[in-house]
C-alpha positions as CSV (number, residue, x, y, z in Angstrom):
1,X,-64.3,-36.1,33.8
2,X,-63.1,-32.4,34.0
3,X,-61.7,-32.6,30.5
4,X,-65.1,-33.8,29.1
5,X,-66.9,-31.0,31.0
6,X,-64.4,-28.3,29.9
7,X,-64.7,-29.3,26.2
8,X,-68.5,-29.4,26.5
9,X,-68.6,-26.0,28.2
10,X,-66.6,-24.4,25.5
11,X,-68.9,-25.8,22.8
12,X,-71.9,-24.8,24.8
13,X,-70.7,-21.2,25.1
14,X,-70.1,-21.0,21.4
15,X,-66.3,-20.8,21.8
16,X,-65.9,-23.9,19.7
17,X,-67.8,-25.0,16.6
18,X,-68.2,-28.6,15.4
19,X,-67.0,-28.0,11.8
20,X,-63.7,-29.7,11.4
21,X,-61.8,-32.9,12.2
22,X,-60.1,-31.3,15.1
23,X,-63.4,-30.3,16.8
24,X,-64.8,-33.8,16.1
25,X,-61.8,-35.3,17.8
26,X,-62.4,-33.0,20.8
27,X,-66.0,-34.3,21.0
28,X,-64.8,-37.9,20.7
29,X,-62.2,-37.3,23.4
30,X,-64.6,-35.6,25.7
31,X,-67.1,-38.5,25.5
32,X,-64.3,-40.9,26.2
33,X,-63.1,-38.8,29.2
34,X,-66.6,-38.6,30.6
35,X,-66.9,-42.3,30.5
36,X,-63.5,-43.0,32.1
37,X,-64.1,-40.4,34.8
38,X,-67.3,-42.1,35.8
39,X,-65.9,-45.6,35.5
40,X,-62.8,-44.8,37.6
41,X,-64.8,-43.0,40.3
42,X,-67.3,-45.8,40.7
43,X,-64.8,-48.6,40.5
44,X,-62.5,-47.0,43.1
45,X,-64.8,-45.1,45.4
46,X,-67.4,-47.9,45.8
47,X,-64.6,-50.3,46.5
48,X,-64.8,-52.6,43.6
49,X,-61.2,-52.2,42.3
50,X,-61.7,-54.3,39.2
51,X,-58.6,-54.4,37.0
52,X,-57.6,-56.0,33.7
53,X,-59.2,-56.1,30.3
54,X,-62.5,-57.3,31.6
55,X,-62.8,-54.7,34.4
56,X,-65.4,-52.7,32.7
57,X,-67.7,-55.7,32.0
58,X,-67.2,-57.0,35.5
59,X,-68.0,-53.7,37.1
60,X,-71.3,-53.3,35.1
61,X,-72.2,-57.0,35.8
62,X,-71.7,-56.6,39.5
63,X,-73.6,-53.4,39.7
64,X,-76.5,-54.9,37.8
65,X,-76.7,-57.7,40.3
66,X,-77.1,-55.3,43.2
67,X,-80.0,-53.2,44.6
68,X,-81.7,-50.3,42.7
69,X,-79.2,-47.4,43.2
70,X,-76.4,-49.7,42.0
71,X,-78.4,-51.1,39.1
72,X,-79.1,-47.5,38.0
73,X,-75.4,-46.7,38.0
74,X,-74.6,-49.9,36.2
75,X,-77.2,-49.2,33.5
76,X,-76.1,-45.7,32.9
77,X,-72.4,-46.7,33.0
78,X,-73.1,-49.4,30.4
79,X,-74.9,-46.9,28.1
80,X,-72.1,-44.4,28.5
81,X,-69.5,-47.1,27.7
82,X,-71.4,-48.0,24.5
83,X,-71.3,-44.4,23.4
84,X,-67.6,-44.2,24.3
85,X,-66.8,-47.2,22.2
86,X,-68.6,-45.6,19.2
87,X,-66.7,-42.4,19.7
88,X,-63.3,-44.1,20.1
89,X,-63.6,-46.8,17.4
90,X,-66.3,-46.3,14.8
91,X,-65.2,-44.2,11.9
92,X,-68.8,-44.0,10.8
93,X,-69.8,-42.3,14.1
94,X,-70.6,-38.7,13.6
95,X,-69.8,-36.7,16.8
96,X,-72.4,-34.2,17.9
97,X,-72.9,-31.7,20.6
98,X,-76.1,-33.4,21.9
99,X,-74.1,-36.7,22.3
100,X,-71.4,-34.8,24.1
101,X,-74.0,-33.1,26.4
102,X,-75.6,-36.4,27.1
103,X,-72.2,-38.1,27.9
104,X,-71.2,-35.3,30.3
105,X,-74.5,-35.1,32.1
106,X,-74.7,-38.9,32.3
107,X,-71.2,-39.1,33.8
108,X,-72.1,-36.4,36.3
109,X,-75.3,-38.2,37.3
110,X,-73.4,-41.5,37.8
111,X,-70.8,-39.8,40.0
112,X,-73.5,-38.0,42.0
113,X,-75.4,-41.2,42.5
114,X,-72.2,-42.9,43.7
115,X,-71.5,-40.0,46.1
116,X,-75.1,-40.4,47.5
117,X,-74.3,-44.1,48.1
118,X,-71.1,-43.2,49.9
119,X,-73.0,-40.7,52.1
120,X,-75.6,-43.3,53.0
121,X,-72.8,-45.8,53.9
122,X,-71.1,-43.3,56.2
123,X,-74.3,-42.6,58.1
124,X,-75.2,-46.3,58.7
125,X,-74.3,-47.4,62.2
126,X,-73.5,-51.1,62.9
């Protein structure tokens, strides 16, 4: 996630401009890193530990079957994954700073929501 945030911050401060293939590759990479940062955090920290080629689908499906805070994470993670797939695989995809901003902010929101769930879990007494 830090890689995505660092690239976004450099574009946001005007230190990088989206004008060449290299910068476009940075945006694509940052979107991908934002997704994987959020996916790995949720999968591990919320104790799902899905692995294998269907881990991403299984995590989203499981989250969507659960209560509201989990469903919100699942919905946002699924949307972020779709954007990551566009950035990674579609040659017709045109990287943009607004897409990068959205990806980083969405990943940060997912992680914050997961941390909130962890806090609530730790305060619940049996």
